[in-house]
Backbone and ligand atoms as CSV (ligand in chain L), in Angstrom:
chain,resi,resn,atom,element,x,y,z
A,1,MET,N,N,-27.462,-3.510,-6.357
A,1,MET,CA,C,-26.002,-3.439,-6.233
A,1,MET,C,C,-25.645,-2.767,-4.903
A,2,LYS,N,N,-24.703,-3.389,-4.253
A,2,LYS,CA,C,-24.181,-2.766,-3.027
A,2,LYS,C,C,-22.720,-2.477,-3.271
A,3,GLN,N,N,-22.234,-1.428,-2.687
A,3,GLN,CA,C,-20.798,-1.129,-2.810
A,3,GLN,C,C,-20.117,-1.500,-1.511
A,4,ILE,N,N,-18.987,-2.171,-1.625
A,4,ILE,CA,C,-18.226,-2.521,-0.428
A,4,ILE,C,C,-17.022,-1.594,-0.365
A,5,ASN,N,N,-16.931,-0.830,0.691
A,5,ASN,CA,C,-15.747,0.031,0.864
A,5,ASN,C,C,-14.856,-0.575,1.931
A,6,ILE,N,N,-13.602,-0.712,1.608
A,6,ILE,CA,C,-12.658,-1.289,2.575
A,6,ILE,C,C,-11.729,-0.185,3.062
A,7,ASN,N,N,-11.720,-0.004,4.361
A,7,ASN,CA,C,-10.833,1.031,4.927
A,7,ASN,C,C,-9.504,0.435,5.325
A,8,ILE,N,N,-8.430,1.023,4.899
A,8,ILE,CA,C,-7.139,0.599,5.420
A,8,ILE,C,C,-6.466,1.812,6.046
A,9,CYS,N,N,-5.658,1.541,7.041
A,9,CYS,CA,C,-5.002,2.640,7.747
A,9,CYS,C,C,-3.490,2.519,7.558
A,10,ILE,N,N,-2.899,3.558,6.997
A,10,ILE,CA,C,-1.437,3.605,6.853
A,10,ILE,C,C,-0.951,4.797,7.677
A,11,GLN,N,N,-0.098,4.510,8.636
A,11,GLN,CA,C,0.466,5.609,9.420
A,11,GLN,C,C,1.769,6.054,8.768
A,12,HIS,N,N,1.930,7.343,8.620
A,12,HIS,CA,C,3.122,7.889,7.965
A,12,HIS,C,C,3.966,8.601,9.028
A,13,TYR,N,N,5.106,8.008,9.350
A,13,TYR,CA,C,5.968,8.537,10.411
A,13,TYR,C,C,7.236,9.147,9.839
A,14,GLN,N,N,7.785,10.069,10.554
A,14,GLN,CA,C,9.189,10.427,10.345
A,14,GLN,C,C,10.001,9.491,11.248
A,15,LEU,N,N,11.229,9.218,10.798
A,15,LEU,CA,C,12.041,8.222,11.515
A,15,LEU,C,C,12.130,8.524,13.017
A,16,ASP,N,N,12.288,9.817,13.354
A,16,ASP,CA,C,12.490,10.148,14.772
A,16,ASP,C,C,11.206,10.047,15.600
A,17,GLU,N,N,10.092,9.788,14.928
A,17,GLU,CA,C,8.836,9.598,15.675
A,17,GLU,C,C,8.659,8.143,16.109
A,18,LEU,N,N,9.464,7.249,15.525
A,18,LEU,CA,C,9.317,5.822,15.846
A,18,LEU,C,C,9.999,5.498,17.164
A,19,ASN,N,N,9.569,4.422,17.807
A,19,ASN,CA,C,10.239,4.023,19.044
A,19,ASN,C,C,11.579,3.340,18.730
A,20,ALA,N,N,12.377,3.136,19.759
A,20,ALA,CA,C,13.752,2.635,19.568
A,20,ALA,C,C,13.751,1.256,18.905
A,21,ASP,N,N,12.794,0.393,19.271
A,21,ASP,CA,C,12.731,-0.955,18.696
A,21,ASP,C,C,12.485,-0.888,17.189
A,22,ASP,N,N,11.563,-0.029,16.786
A,22,ASP,CA,C,11.255,0.081,15.353
A,22,ASP,C,C,12.424,0.695,14.587
A,23,ARG,N,N,13.057,1.678,15.199
A,23,ARG,CA,C,14.232,2.296,14.526
A,23,ARG,C,C,15.341,1.260,14.374
A,24,GLU,N,N,15.529,0.454,15.413
A,24,GLU,CA,C,16.553,-0.596,15.345
A,24,GLU,C,C,16.249,-1.569,14.205
A,25,LEU,N,N,14.976,-1.930,14.073
A,25,LEU,CA,C,14.596,-2.885,13.026
A,25,LEU,C,C,14.864,-2.291,11.633
A,26,ILE,N,N,14.564,-1.020,11.484
A,26,ILE,CA,C,14.816,-0.361,10.183
A,26,ILE,C,C,16.323,-0.302,9.917
A,27,GLU,N,N,17.090,0.002,10.946
A,27,GLU,CA,C,18.560,0.017,10.757
A,27,GLU,C,C,19.078,-1.347,10.334
A,28,ARG,N,N,18.521,-2.403,10.948
A,28,ARG,CA,C,18.961,-3.764,10.591
A,28,ARG,C,C,18.569,-4.101,9.147
A,29,ALA,N,N,17.396,-3.633,8.721
A,29,ALA,CA,C,16.965,-3.866,7.330
A,29,ALA,C,C,17.866,-3.090,6.365
A,30,LEU,N,N,18.204,-1.885,6.755
A,30,LEU,CA,C,19.107,-1.069,5.924
A,30,LEU,C,C,20.455,-1.765,5.777
A,31,LYS,N,N,20.972,-2.247,6.882
A,31,LYS,CA,C,22.258,-2.964,6.865
A,31,LYS,C,C,22.151,-4.236,6.010
A,32,ALA,N,N,20.974,-4.878,6.071
A,32,ALA,CA,C,20.772,-6.131,5.324
A,32,ALA,C,C,20.829,-5.904,3.815
A,33,THR,N,N,20.565,-4.686,3.359
A,33,THR,CA,C,20.647,-4.435,1.901
A,33,THR,C,C,22.066,-4.739,1.397
A,34,GLU,N,N,23.045,-4.678,2.308
A,34,GLU,CA,C,24.434,-4.979,1.904
A,34,GLU,C,C,24.604,-6.462,1.575
A,35,ASN,N,N,23.669,-7.299,2.061
A,35,ASN,CA,C,23.749,-8.738,1.786
A,35,ASN,C,C,22.926,-9.145,0.568
A,36,SER,N,N,22.306,-8.146,-0.048
A,36,SER,CA,C,21.503,-8.424,-1.243
A,36,SER,C,C,22.429,-8.887,-2.376
A,37,TYR,N,N,21.954,-9.875,-3.147
A,37,TYR,CA,C,22.651,-10.235,-4.384
A,37,TYR,C,C,21.711,-9.847,-5.519
A,38,ALA,N,N,21.923,-8.652,-6.053
A,38,ALA,CA,C,20.996,-8.087,-7.039
A,38,ALA,C,C,21.765,-7.754,-8.317
A,39,GLU,N,N,22.428,-8.774,-8.812
A,39,GLU,CA,C,23.280,-8.652,-9.981
A,39,GLU,C,C,22.503,-8.186,-11.220
A,40,TYR,N,N,21.227,-8.527,-11.266
A,40,TYR,CA,C,20.445,-8.290,-12.486
A,40,TYR,C,C,19.583,-7.044,-12.386
A,41,SER,N,N,18.947,-6.832,-11.247
A,41,SER,CA,C,18.062,-5.661,-11.112
A,41,SER,C,C,18.792,-4.444,-10.549
A,42,HIS,N,N,19.872,-4.655,-9.846
A,42,HIS,CA,C,20.551,-3.568,-9.121
A,42,HIS,C,C,19.578,-2.875,-8.156
A,43,PHE,N,N,18.662,-3.634,-7.628
A,43,PHE,CA,C,17.701,-3.142,-6.637
A,43,PHE,C,C,17.936,-3.965,-5.372
A,44,TYR,N,N,18.436,-3.288,-4.352
A,44,TYR,CA,C,18.950,-3.986,-3.168
A,44,TYR,C,C,17.939,-3.837,-2.026
A,45,VAL,N,N,17.354,-4.948,-1.646
A,45,VAL,CA,C,16.289,-4.898,-0.638
A,45,VAL,C,C,16.746,-5.623,0.625
A,46,GLY,N,N,16.467,-5.022,1.761
A,46,GLY,CA,C,16.772,-5.647,3.049
A,46,GLY,C,C,15.489,-5.750,3.865
A,47,ALA,N,N,15.378,-6.833,4.598
A,47,ALA,CA,C,14.217,-7.013,5.483
A,47,ALA,C,C,14.731,-7.409,6.861
A,48,ALA,N,N,14.068,-6.933,7.879
A,48,ALA,CA,C,14.394,-7.359,9.253
A,48,ALA,C,C,13.093,-7.676,9.965
A,49,ILE,N,N,13.142,-8.771,10.699
A,49,ILE,CA,C,11.960,-9.306,11.374
A,49,ILE,C,C,12.212,-9.331,12.868
A,50,ARG,N,N,11.239,-8.871,13.634
A,50,ARG,CA,C,11.333,-9.076,15.087
A,50,ARG,C,C,10.381,-10.206,15.457
A,51,LEU,N,N,10.926,-11.194,16.165
A,51,LEU,CA,C,10.116,-12.325,16.605
A,51,LEU,C,C,9.517,-12.025,17.983
A,52,ALA,N,N,8.532,-12.835,18.344
A,52,ALA,CA,C,7.867,-12.625,19.638
A,52,ALA,C,C,8.860,-12.696,20.799
A,53,ASN,N,N,9.924,-13.511,20.649
A,53,ASN,CA,C,10.917,-13.616,21.731
A,53,ASN,C,C,11.952,-12.487,21.683
A,54,GLY,N,N,11.781,-11.540,20.760
A,54,GLY,CA,C,12.669,-10.375,20.695
A,54,GLY,C,C,13.811,-10.539,19.707
A,55,ASN,N,N,14.067,-11.773,19.267
A,55,ASN,CA,C,15.155,-11.989,18.299
A,55,ASN,C,C,14.860,-11.270,16.993
A,56,ILE,N,N,15.951,-10.852,16.343
A,56,ILE,CA,C,15.817,-10.221,15.027
A,56,ILE,C,C,16.458,-11.135,13.994
A,57,MET,N,N,15.748,-11.343,12.897
A,57,MET,CA,C,16.279,-12.108,11.758
A,57,MET,C,C,16.303,-11.168,10.558
A,58,ILE,N,N,17.324,-11.284,9.737
A,58,ILE,CA,C,17.358,-10.424,8.550
A,58,ILE,C,C,17.283,-11.259,7.278
A,59,GLY,N,N,16.948,-10.583,6.196
A,59,GLY,CA,C,16.930,-11.208,4.879
A,59,GLY,C,C,17.285,-10.165,3.839
A,60,ALA,N,N,17.691,-10.634,2.670
A,60,ALA,CA,C,18.016,-9.723,1.564
A,60,ALA,C,C,17.692,-10.457,0.271
A,61,ASN,N,N,17.286,-9.713,-0.745
A,61,ASN,CA,C,16.909,-10.392,-1.989
A,61,ASN,C,C,18.114,-11.079,-2.618
A,62,GLN,N,N,17.853,-12.261,-3.178
A,62,GLN,CA,C,18.894,-13.105,-3.766
A,62,GLN,C,C,18.472,-13.441,-5.194
A,63,GLU,N,N,19.214,-12.945,-6.149
A,63,GLU,CA,C,18.826,-13.136,-7.552
A,63,GLU,C,C,19.624,-14.265,-8.193
A,64,ASN,N,N,19.073,-14.729,-9.311
A,64,ASN,CA,C,19.672,-15.843,-10.046
A,64,ASN,C,C,19.508,-15.556,-11.534
A,65,ALA,N,N,20.454,-16.064,-12.332
A,65,ALA,CA,C,20.383,-15.852,-13.779
A,65,ALA,C,C,19.057,-16.376,-14.338
A,66,ALA,N,N,18.531,-17.424,-13.722
A,66,ALA,CA,C,17.176,-17.877,-14.065
A,66,ALA,C,C,16.241,-17.053,-13.164
A,67,PHE,N,N,15.766,-15.941,-13.668
A,67,PHE,CA,C,15.105,-14.930,-12.823
A,67,PHE,C,C,14.046,-15.476,-11.853
A,68,PRO,N,N,13.176,-16.389,-12.313
A,68,PRO,CA,C,12.134,-16.840,-11.363
A,68,PRO,C,C,12.694,-17.613,-10.172
A,69,SER,N,N,13.953,-18.026,-10.261
A,69,SER,CA,C,14.551,-18.741,-9.125
A,69,SER,C,C,15.034,-17.793,-8.034
A,70,SER,N,N,14.885,-16.503,-8.255
A,70,SER,CA,C,15.304,-15.514,-7.256
A,70,SER,C,C,14.296,-15.463,-6.112
A,71,LEU,N,N,14.698,-14.800,-5.041
A,71,LEU,CA,C,13.747,-14.644,-3.927
A,71,LEU,C,C,13.863,-13.255,-3.315
A,72,CYS,N,N,12.719,-12.699,-2.956
A,72,CYS,CA,C,12.663,-11.364,-2.348
A,72,CYS,C,C,13.243,-11.380,-0.930
A,73,ALA,N,N,13.645,-10.192,-0.501
A,73,ALA,CA,C,14.205,-10.023,0.846
A,73,ALA,C,C,13.237,-10.485,1.927
A,74,GLU,N,N,11.979,-10.112,1.774
A,74,GLU,CA,C,11.001,-10.425,2.813
A,74,GLU,C,C,10.898,-11.935,3.005
A,75,ARG,N,N,10.844,-12.646,1.861
A,75,ARG,CA,C,10.664,-14.094,1.989
A,75,ARG,C,C,11.929,-14.781,2.487
A,76,THR,N,N,13.121,-14.273,2.134
A,76,THR,CA,C,14.322,-14.911,2.694
A,76,THR,C,C,14.309,-14.772,4.218
A,77,ALA,N,N,13.893,-13.595,4.695
A,77,ALA,CA,C,13.865,-13.372,6.155
A,77,ALA,C,C,12.783,-14.223,6.823
A,78,ILE,N,N,11.608,-14.227,6.231
A,78,ILE,CA,C,10.482,-14.950,6.849
A,78,ILE,C,C,10.753,-16.453,6.881
A,79,PHE,N,N,11.234,-16.987,5.762
A,79,PHE,CA,C,11.438,-18.439,5.724
A,79,PHE,C,C,12.600,-18.841,6.640
A,80,ALA,N,N,13.621,-18.005,6.723
A,80,ALA,CA,C,14.720,-18.306,7.654
A,80,ALA,C,C,14.211,-18.276,9.092
A,81,ALA,N,N,13.370,-17.296,9.391
A,81,ALA,CA,C,12.829,-17.182,10.756
A,81,ALA,C,C,12.016,-18.427,11.091
A,82,GLN,N,N,11.197,-18.856,10.158
A,82,GLN,CA,C,10.338,-20.001,10.450
A,82,GLN,C,C,11.126,-21.310,10.506
A,83,ALA,N,N,12.205,-21.364,9.716
A,83,ALA,CA,C,13.030,-22.572,9.738
A,83,ALA,C,C,13.829,-22.659,11.040
A,84,ASN,N,N,14.211,-21.505,11.571
A,84,ASN,CA,C,15.046,-21.499,12.771
A,84,ASN,C,C,14.250,-21.383,14.063
A,85,TYR,N,N,13.134,-20.680,14.012
A,85,TYR,CA,C,12.309,-20.447,15.218
A,85,TYR,C,C,10.847,-20.738,14.897
A,86,PRO,N,N,10.524,-22.006,14.616
A,86,PRO,CA,C,9.159,-22.316,14.168
A,86,PRO,C,C,8.076,-22.023,15.207
A,87,ASP,N,N,8.483,-21.902,16.491
A,87,ASP,CA,C,7.458,-21.647,17.512
A,87,ASP,C,C,7.297,-20.158,17.818
A,88,GLN,N,N,7.964,-19.308,17.061
A,88,GLN,CA,C,7.903,-17.872,17.341
A,88,GLN,C,C,7.105,-17.126,16.283
A,89,ALA,N,N,6.077,-16.418,16.732
A,89,ALA,CA,C,5.334,-15.544,15.812
A,89,ALA,C,C,6.229,-14.362,15.425
A,90,ILE,N,N,5.921,-13.758,14.310
A,90,ILE,CA,C,6.622,-12.531,13.882
A,90,ILE,C,C,5.762,-11.352,14.321
A,91,THR,N,N,6.383,-10.408,15.001
A,91,THR,CA,C,5.582,-9.256,15.455
A,91,THR,C,C,5.713,-8.065,14.505
A,92,THR,N,N,6.926,-7.850,13.967
A,92,THR,CA,C,7.152,-6.673,13.122
A,92,THR,C,C,8.121,-7.030,11.999
A,93,LEU,N,N,7.892,-6.433,10.854
A,93,LEU,CA,C,8.754,-6.631,9.679
A,93,LEU,C,C,9.091,-5.249,9.129
A,94,ALA,N,N,10.371,-4.989,8.932
A,94,ALA,CA,C,10.792,-3.711,8.335
A,94,ALA,C,C,11.451,-3.991,6.984
A,95,ILE,N,N,11.161,-3.148,6.014
A,95,ILE,CA,C,11.708,-3.320,4.668
A,95,ILE,C,C,12.349,-2.008,4.212
A,96,VAL,N,N,13.564,-2.143,3.684
A,96,VAL,CA,C,14.317,-0.983,3.169
A,96,VAL,C,C,14.861,-1.371,1.801
A,97,ALA,N,N,14.888,-0.420,0.869
A,97,ALA,CA,C,15.463,-0.736,-0.447
A,97,ALA,C,C,16.292,0.445,-0.944
A,98,ARG,N,N,17.270,0.118,-1.745
A,98,ARG,CA,C,18.060,1.157,-2.418
A,98,ARG,C,C,18.401,0.659,-3.810
A,99,ASN,N,N,18.698,1.613,-4.685
A,99,ASN,CA,C,19.208,1.258,-6.008
A,99,ASN,C,C,20.615,1.841,-6.118
A,100,ASP,N,N,21.156,1.897,-7.337
A,100,ASP,CA,C,22.538,2.358,-7.452
A,100,ASP,C,C,22.673,3.850,-7.129
A,101,ASN,N,N,21.546,4.571,-7.025
A,101,ASN,CA,C,21.586,5.996,-6.657
A,101,ASN,C,C,21.380,6.213,-5.161
A,102,GLY,N,N,21.180,5.146,-4.421
A,102,GLY,CA,C,21.015,5.281,-2.970
A,102,GLY,C,C,19.642,4.840,-2.507
A,103,LEU,N,N,19.298,5.266,-1.291
A,103,LEU,CA,C,18.014,4.858,-0.696
A,103,LEU,C,C,16.850,5.494,-1.452
A,104,LEU,N,N,15.735,4.797,-1.458
A,104,LEU,CA,C,14.559,5.317,-2.159
A,104,LEU,C,C,13.948,6.480,-1.378
A,105,ASP,N,N,13.373,7.438,-2.099
A,105,ASP,CA,C,12.686,8.551,-1.441
A,105,ASP,C,C,11.385,8.080,-0.798
A,106,ASP,N,N,10.641,7.288,-1.556
A,106,ASP,CA,C,9.324,6.841,-1.077
A,106,ASP,C,C,9.424,5.447,-0.456
A,107,PRO,N,N,8.528,5.154,0.467
A,107,PRO,CA,C,8.576,3.828,1.108
A,107,PRO,C,C,8.497,2.708,0.081
A,108,VAL,N,N,9.317,1.690,0.279
A,108,VAL,CA,C,9.310,0.529,-0.623
A,108,VAL,C,C,8.055,-0.296,-0.337
A,109,SER,N,N,7.518,-0.881,-1.370
A,109,SER,CA,C,6.262,-1.616,-1.218
A,109,SER,C,C,6.491,-3.091,-1.559
A,110,PRO,N,N,6.129,-4.004,-0.677
A,110,PRO,CA,C,6.394,-5.427,-0.962
A,110,PRO,C,C,5.554,-5.947,-2.128
A,111,CYS,N,N,6.092,-6.895,-2.858
A,111,CYS,CA,C,5.381,-7.441,-4.021
A,111,CYS,C,C,4.183,-8.284,-3.553
A,112,GLY,N,N,3.335,-8.615,-4.479
A,112,GLY,CA,C,2.126,-9.367,-4.138
A,112,GLY,C,C,2.425,-10.719,-3.519
A,113,GLY,N,N,3.454,-11.413,-4.051
A,113,GLY,CA,C,3.801,-12.730,-3.513
A,113,GLY,C,C,4.224,-12.631,-2.059
A,114,CYS,N,N,5.001,-11.596,-1.731
A,114,CYS,CA,C,5.442,-11.432,-0.339
A,114,CYS,C,C,4.275,-11.062,0.559
A,115,ARG,N,N,3.359,-10.231,0.052
A,115,ARG,CA,C,2.180,-9.891,0.867
A,115,ARG,C,C,1.416,-11.165,1.232
A,116,GLN,N,N,1.289,-12.055,0.257
A,116,GLN,CA,C,0.569,-13.312,0.488
A,116,GLN,C,C,1.292,-14.150,1.546
A,117,VAL,N,N,2.622,-14.196,1.457
A,117,VAL,CA,C,3.392,-14.993,2.426
A,117,VAL,C,C,3.282,-14.386,3.825
A,118,ILE,N,N,3.368,-13.065,3.915
A,118,ILE,CA,C,3.263,-12.415,5.233
A,118,ILE,C,C,1.889,-12.720,5.837
A,119,LEU,N,N,0.880,-12.627,4.993
A,119,LEU,CA,C,-0.476,-12.919,5.459
A,119,LEU,C,C,-0.602,-14.368,5.936
A,120,GLY,N,N,0.050,-15.273,5.209
A,120,GLY,CA,C,0.026,-16.684,5.604
A,120,GLY,C,C,0.648,-16.895,6.974
A,121,VAL,N,N,1.696,-16.115,7.273
A,121,VAL,CA,C,2.341,-16.237,8.588
A,121,VAL,C,C,1.417,-15.682,9.675
A,122,GLU,N,N,0.756,-14.587,9.383
A,122,GLU,CA,C,-0.218,-14.049,10.355
A,122,GLU,C,C,-1.275,-15.106,10.662
A,123,ASP,N,N,-1.725,-15.748,9.609
A,123,ASP,CA,C,-2.784,-16.751,9.735
A,123,ASP,C,C,-2.280,-17.954,10.537
A,124,ARG,N,N,-1.053,-18.349,10.257
A,124,ARG,CA,C,-0.478,-19.518,10.942
A,124,ARG,C,C,-0.378,-19.298,12.449
A,125,TYR,N,N,0.097,-18.112,12.844
A,125,TYR,CA,C,0.317,-17.848,14.267
A,125,TYR,C,C,-0.849,-17.098,14.908
A,126,LYS,N,N,-1.868,-16.788,14.105
A,126,LYS,CA,C,-3.026,-16.018,14.591
A,126,LYS,C,C,-2.566,-14.755,15.301
A,127,SER,N,N,-1.651,-14.065,14.650
A,127,SER,CA,C,-1.048,-12.890,15.267
A,127,SER,C,C,-0.661,-11.890,14.165
A,128,PRO,N,N,-1.160,-10.658,14.233
A,128,PRO,CA,C,-0.867,-9.701,13.161
A,128,PRO,C,C,0.611,-9.290,13.125
A,129,ILE,N,N,1.071,-8.951,11.959
A,129,ILE,CA,C,2.469,-8.501,11.789
A,129,ILE,C,C,2.445,-7.028,11.394
A,130,ARG,N,N,3.056,-6.198,12.222
A,130,ARG,CA,C,3.200,-4.778,11.843
A,130,ARG,C,C,4.261,-4.691,10.752
A,131,ILE,N,N,4.017,-3.860,9.768
A,131,ILE,CA,C,4.963,-3.758,8.651
A,131,ILE,C,C,5.417,-2.308,8.522
A,132,LEU,N,N,6.729,-2.121,8.523
A,132,LEU,CA,C,7.325,-0.786,8.402
A,132,LEU,C,C,8.007,-0.687,7.042
A,133,LEU,N,N,7.582,0.262,6.235
A,133,LEU,CA,C,8.133,0.429,4.886
A,133,LEU,C,C,8.928,1.729,4.871
A,134,TYR,N,N,10.230,1.596,4.711
A,134,TYR,CA,C,11.096,2.773,4.839
A,134,TYR,C,C,11.265,3.523,3.515
A,135,GLY,N,N,11.210,4.843,3.604
A,135,GLY,CA,C,11.610,5.721,2.508
A,135,GLY,C,C,12.292,6.928,3.134
A,136,LYS,N,N,13.115,7.649,2.348
A,136,LYS,CA,C,13.810,8.802,2.930
A,136,LYS,C,C,12.819,9.877,3.380
A,137,ARG,N,N,11.662,9.926,2.693
A,137,ARG,CA,C,10.669,10.952,3.044
A,137,ARG,C,C,9.803,10.549,4.227
A,138,GLY,N,N,9.933,9.301,4.652
A,138,GLY,CA,C,9.117,8.869,5.782
A,138,GLY,C,C,8.924,7.370,5.776
A,139,VAL,N,N,8.282,6.911,6.827
A,139,VAL,CA,C,8.080,5.467,6.996
A,139,VAL,C,C,6.581,5.205,7.063
A,140,TYR,N,N,6.105,4.290,6.208
A,140,TYR,CA,C,4.712,3.860,6.298
A,140,TYR,C,C,4.649,2.691,7.270
A,141,CYS,N,N,3.610,2.707,8.084
A,141,CYS,CA,C,3.408,1.604,9.028
A,141,CYS,C,C,1.979,1.091,8.895
A,142,VAL,N,N,1.836,-0.206,8.674
A,142,VAL,CA,C,0.501,-0.816,8.705
A,142,VAL,C,C,0.489,-1.856,9.821
A,143,ALA,N,N,-0.692,-2.081,10.377
A,143,ALA,CA,C,-0.809,-2.943,11.553
A,143,ALA,C,C,-0.855,-4.416,11.189
A,144,SER,N,N,-1.103,-4.706,9.905
A,144,SER,CA,C,-1.270,-6.101,9.483
A,144,SER,C,C,-1.117,-6.188,7.972
A,145,ALA,N,N,-0.698,-7.381,7.508
A,145,ALA,CA,C,-0.625,-7.600,6.055
A,145,ALA,C,C,-2.008,-7.478,5.424
A,146,LYS,N,N,-3.053,-7.619,6.241
A,146,LYS,CA,C,-4.417,-7.469,5.700
A,146,LYS,C,C,-4.614,-6.084,5.107
A,147,ASP,N,N,-3.897,-5.106,5.653
A,147,ASP,CA,C,-4.010,-3.747,5.116
A,147,ASP,C,C,-3.333,-3.606,3.752
A,148,LEU,N,N,-2.463,-4.543,3.424
A,148,LEU,CA,C,-1.789,-4.488,2.123
A,148,LEU,C,C,-2.431,-5.438,1.123
A,149,LEU,N,N,-3.341,-6.271,1.604
A,149,LEU,CA,C,-3.911,-7.303,0.734
A,149,LEU,C,C,-5.387,-7.542,1.080
A,150,PRO,N,N,-6.229,-6.577,0.712
A,150,PRO,CA,C,-7.652,-6.791,0.979
A,150,PRO,C,C,-8.210,-7.931,0.129
A,151,LEU,N,N,-9.321,-8.499,0.563
A,151,LEU,CA,C,-9.948,-9.648,-0.122
A,151,LEU,C,C,-8.941,-10.786,-0.294
A,152,SER,N,N,-8.217,-11.058,0.768
A,152,SER,CA,C,-7.099,-11.992,0.653
A,152,SER,C,C,-7.562,-13.450,0.694
A,153,PHE,N,N,-6.706,-14.308,0.235
A,153,PHE,CA,C,-6.972,-15.749,0.217
A,153,PHE,C,C,-6.170,-16.413,1.325
A,154,VAL,N,N,-6.883,-16.998,2.293
A,154,VAL,CA,C,-6.222,-17.718,3.392
A,154,VAL,C,C,-6.892,-19.090,3.535
A,155,ASP,N,N,-6.425,-19.885,4.508
A,155,ASP,CA,C,-6.991,-21.232,4.727
A,155,ASP,C,C,-8.525,-21.218,4.734
A,156,ALA,N,N,-9.061,-20.264,5.509
A,156,ALA,CA,C,-10.517,-20.208,5.724
A,156,ALA,C,C,-11.264,-19.954,4.414
A,157,SER,N,N,-10.558,-19.377,3.438
A,157,SER,CA,C,-11.233,-19.087,2.154
A,157,SER,C,C,-11.655,-20.374,1.457
A,158,MET,N,N,-11.039,-21.502,1.862
A,158,MET,CA,C,-11.348,-22.783,1.182
A,158,MET,C,C,-12.545,-23.488,1.822
A,159,GLY,N,N,-13.109,-22.834,2.850
A,159,GLY,CA,C,-14.342,-23.355,3.447
A,159,GLY,C,C,-14.093,-24.482,4.430
L,1,THU,N1,N,12.273,-7.327,-4.343
L,1,THU,C1,C,12.299,-7.638,-3.032
L,1,THU,O1,O,13.259,-8.228,-2.527
L,1,THU,N2,N,11.253,-7.252,-2.269
L,1,THU,C2,C,10.187,-6.557,-2.726
L,1,THU,O2,O,9.280,-6.298,-1.968
L,1,THU,C3,C,10.150,-6.096,-4.108
L,1,THU,C4,C,11.169,-6.676,-4.992
L,1,THU,C5,C,13.427,-7.723,-5.155
L,1,THU,C6,C,13.166,-8.829,-6.129
L,1,THU,C7,C,14.260,-8.565,-7.146
L,1,THU,O3,O,15.465,-9.174,-6.677
L,1,THU,C8,C,14.432,-7.063,-7.117
L,1,THU,O4,O,13.851,-6.620,-5.900
L,1,THU,C9,C,13.786,-6.348,-8.272
L,1,THU,O5,O,12.467,-6.716,-8.425
């Protein structure tokens, strides 16, 4: 038996330690929570994406009475970005969430489906996506969706 240890690196920043571009992206994600339609969960998520050309696209979770027909903030932003700018890689993604009591204390963590989609975009453009997860106590930063999804399934996994 061999043990496989996988190292992942999560950087934990205070907001004022981030550069202006990253702070701007987090602000845009925070603002995007206002566009969330979270009638059922009352969990308002905003995502902001910076493209390689510098453009920012936002997304917010959109819920539906038929719950599985809803979509997370990250995927609304990513799919809109790809539909509008198919030739642009995504360099950074920021995610912010709040509930009816306000912003979360701890960094919000994307669901498994969104991690898979982010990874698929990295794979498509052969370019890692930095991910910023905002919480009032600090911001987690990972250099790639691979850090959120070890042993991941991508095109190459099919041989
Ligand atoms: N949600 C997101 O938009 N992003 C995540 O990363 C986690 C969950 C949404 C889906 C649903 O509208 C609500 O949050 C509660 O799960």
